[in-house]
C-alpha positions as CSV (number, residue, x, y, z in Angstrom):
1,M,12.4,14.1,-14.6
2,K,15.0,15.3,-11.8
3,R,17.0,14.2,-9.2
4,E,15.0,16.0,-6.8
5,E,11.8,15.1,-7.9
6,L,13.0,11.1,-8.1
7,L,14.6,11.8,-4.7
8,Q,10.9,12.8,-3.6
9,R,9.3,9.6,-5.3
10,L,11.7,7.3,-3.8
11,Q,10.8,8.6,0.1
12,I,7.0,8.2,-0.3
13,Y,8.0,4.8,-1.7
14,K,10.2,4.3,1.4
15,R,7.1,5.6,3.7
16,E,4.0,3.5,1.4
17,I,6.3,0.4,2.1
18,Y,6.5,0.8,6.0
19,R,3.1,1.9,6.4
20,R,1.5,-1.4,4.8
21,A,4.5,-3.4,6.2
22,Y,3.0,-2.4,9.7
23,V,-1.1,-3.3,8.4
24,V,0.5,-6.9,7.2
25,L,2.5,-7.2,10.7
26,L,-0.8,-6.5,12.3
27,A,-3.1,-8.3,10.2
28,G,-1.2,-11.3,11.1
29,L,-0.8,-10.9,14.2
30,L,-4.4,-10.3,15.2
31,P,-6.0,-13.8,14.1
32,V,-3.1,-15.1,16.4
33,I,-3.5,-12.8,19.4
34,I,-7.7,-13.7,19.1
35,V,-7.0,-17.2,19.5
36,F,-5.0,-17.2,22.5
37,V,-6.8,-14.8,24.4
38,V,-9.9,-17.2,23.8
39,I,-7.8,-20.0,24.9
40,A,-6.9,-18.2,27.7
41,L,-10.5,-17.2,28.8
42,E,-11.6,-21.0,28.0
43,S,-8.7,-22.2,30.2
44,D,-9.1,-25.8,29.2
45,I,-6.6,-25.7,26.3
46,L,-7.2,-30.4,26.0
47,Q,-11.0,-29.2,25.1
48,Y,-9.6,-28.2,21.4
49,G,-7.5,-31.2,21.3
50,I,-4.3,-31.5,19.5
51,W,-5.5,-31.6,15.3
52,G,-7.4,-28.3,16.2
53,I,-4.2,-26.2,17.0
54,I,-2.4,-28.4,14.4
55,T,-5.6,-27.0,12.1
56,F,-5.1,-23.5,13.1
57,F,-1.4,-22.8,12.5
58,A,-1.7,-24.7,9.1
59,A,-4.6,-22.1,8.7
60,F,-2.2,-19.3,10.0
61,L,0.4,-20.4,7.9
62,L,-1.9,-20.3,4.7
63,F,-2.6,-17.0,5.5
64,M,0.8,-15.5,6.4
65,T,1.9,-17.1,3.2
66,G,-0.9,-15.2,1.0
67,L,-0.4,-11.9,3.0
68,I,3.2,-12.0,2.4
69,W,2.5,-12.8,-1.4
70,W,0.3,-9.9,-1.6
71,F,2.7,-7.8,-0.1
72,A,5.6,-8.6,-2.5
73,V,3.0,-8.1,-5.4
74,M,2.3,-4.6,-3.8
75,V,6.0,-3.7,-3.2
76,N,7.1,-4.7,-6.9
77,R,4.5,-3.6,-9.2
78,W,1.5,-0.9,-7.0
79,I,3.7,1.3,-5.5
80,P,5.7,2.1,-7.9
81,K,3.4,2.7,-10.3
82,K,1.4,5.0,-7.9
83,V,4.0,6.9,-6.9
84,G,5.4,6.9,-10.4
85,L,8.5,5.1,-10.6
86,L,7.9,3.7,-13.7
87,C,10.5,4.1,-17.3
88,P,8.3,6.2,-19.8
89,E,9.7,3.7,-22.2
90,C,9.1,-0.1,-21.4
91,N,6.8,0.5,-18.2
92,T,9.2,-0.9,-16.0
93,P,9.9,-0.2,-12.4
94,I,12.6,1.8,-11.7
95,L,13.5,0.2,-8.8
96,K,14.3,-3.2,-10.4
97,N,17.2,-1.5,-12.2
98,K,20.8,-1.8,-10.8
99,V,20.2,2.0,-8.6
100,D,23.7,2.6,-8.3
101,E,24.2,2.9,-12.4
102,F,20.7,4.6,-12.9
103,M,21.8,7.2,-10.1
104,K,24.9,7.9,-12.4
105,S,23.8,7.5,-15.8
106,G,20.3,8.4,-15.9
107,L,19.5,5.4,-18.5
108,C,16.8,2.6,-17.9
109,T,19.1,-0.5,-17.6
110,F,16.4,-2.2,-19.6
111,C,15.3,-0.3,-22.5
112,G,18.1,2.5,-22.1
113,A,15.4,5.4,-22.4
114,K,17.1,8.3,-20.5
115,I,14.8,8.9,-17.3
116,L,16.9,11.6,-15.3
117,E,17.6,15.0,-16.4
118,D,20.7,16.8,-15.1
């Protein structure tokens, strides 16, 4: 892989992360907005009671934990594979390498395979 090609793939990787981060953010905020709109329309917050509100926030935190876990797995495994940022020898994402060392030497820091061509 040439350095120019690597830089293009890194730009695509960055765009994919930002795009999916916005999706995760919207998916996390949507339940909160819906519940607060419903509560505002009802205008009787005591109707749900304190346990209803605590249950909602506990479910929301569990949902957000799942979303963040999914996002982390996607960023570390799926997106590098989709963009083609894997070492051809050991199949490790290039981004897990020390980036400065990798850009200088062009070698995978895990298996030592030559990835970048000058």
